[in-house]
C-alpha angles and dihedrals in degrees: 000000000000106000090216095057111132111243114249113259111247119237135189088269088069092064136062110252090234089059092049090051090049090053090050090056090050094045090054097045096252091125132020126252089251091053091049091051092047094050094040089058090090088070094046101104136140094030094311112133128212088242090055090051090053089050092055092051096047122094119276104204093191083081095051105095123093094146119038120230090239095048107147093228095063142048118207135186140167110243138176128228131181123255104186094174093042137053097306133266111004126212116215141177109240119189127181133187107264094232119036124178107235088212092052108035120190126251121241129241127197113214115204118201131224124261096293110059135262100327127176093267093058092044087055091051088054090054092047091056091048090051087052089058106268133115099241131190132187115193120206109232089196093063094113089056095048098277134272105345098213092252124086097209091054091042091053091052091047094051092047090054094059126095098263096212090052091047091053089051089055089063092043087055089050090055090050090048090057092047089059096038116121120231097045133096090247096253119118130192131177139215130180143168129232103323086014092054089058090050090054089056090049091049089053090054095045098042115043087179093065107124099218140334134212111186116187113210093326131156113271121244122245107287090230090061097052091089087069093060117104100160117099106248130208106196114203117196139173116231093221094049099103094168096060097029091061087071096050102081093058092043092049092047091053092048090051095045091051093045094238124171110246147137125207125201120188108189112215123237096004133118135230106283095032091143094057105097094196099071137057089251088071114114109195098200095047093042094051092047092048091049093048089051092048093052092046089050092053092045089053099047104028099046 
């Protein structure tokens, strides 16, 4: 064998579905790290340890760049905006198209991270949306604690320690910041992943003026609040994501009963987190299709 051969990238097919579900519980704080390691021991064979299994399932952010920071089509900066009803001043990654037509200004899109802060994957999603022609911004919900720490486990613990109502207000303040931002057409949409998907649904309830929303595998809002939603929603779900999908029937029923504009896409044979290109749960075909659909949705409703 050539000693310089690049190792094959692991995919969900390399893991038992029960183990993937177990990791999902751990990643979302449903079980502790110790419990994950104890229960993952049944797959630790042939010298492989439970800790090594966890390592293979965890994000590898060396893989998390589809659009370079210095891409000629975009201009990015880290900014700060106030969140008086939240945790304080919030740092955010704001990226614009490099060349905007003053007679056809771009819409803005808020990008809400998962349950671990503004990591490199989410920053890359912000750049992708800017390259697609939007002003995009990803706030860091961990700003009051010094920002994303560079480690997802630590970031998860930090985010869990925050007052959750204040944290939500930080993203609400981010939406309001984009509404008032100069150099846009005044329309603001939102997308988010996991925790962030749930925030997008909450934004849709709280801000009838939101232009469009695309939540990825996010917690559904209270069915009684769905009547308040005016934004067209594209709901993106993973077929193997039992935890989030259990909420979908009631959410869909409420959308239908209140005559709301929505599309739902349930991607077959993929797991929660399938859009995140830094973990084995990533599914390239589903992720690309979901992203194409998201961008088309925003172009339709934010133009």
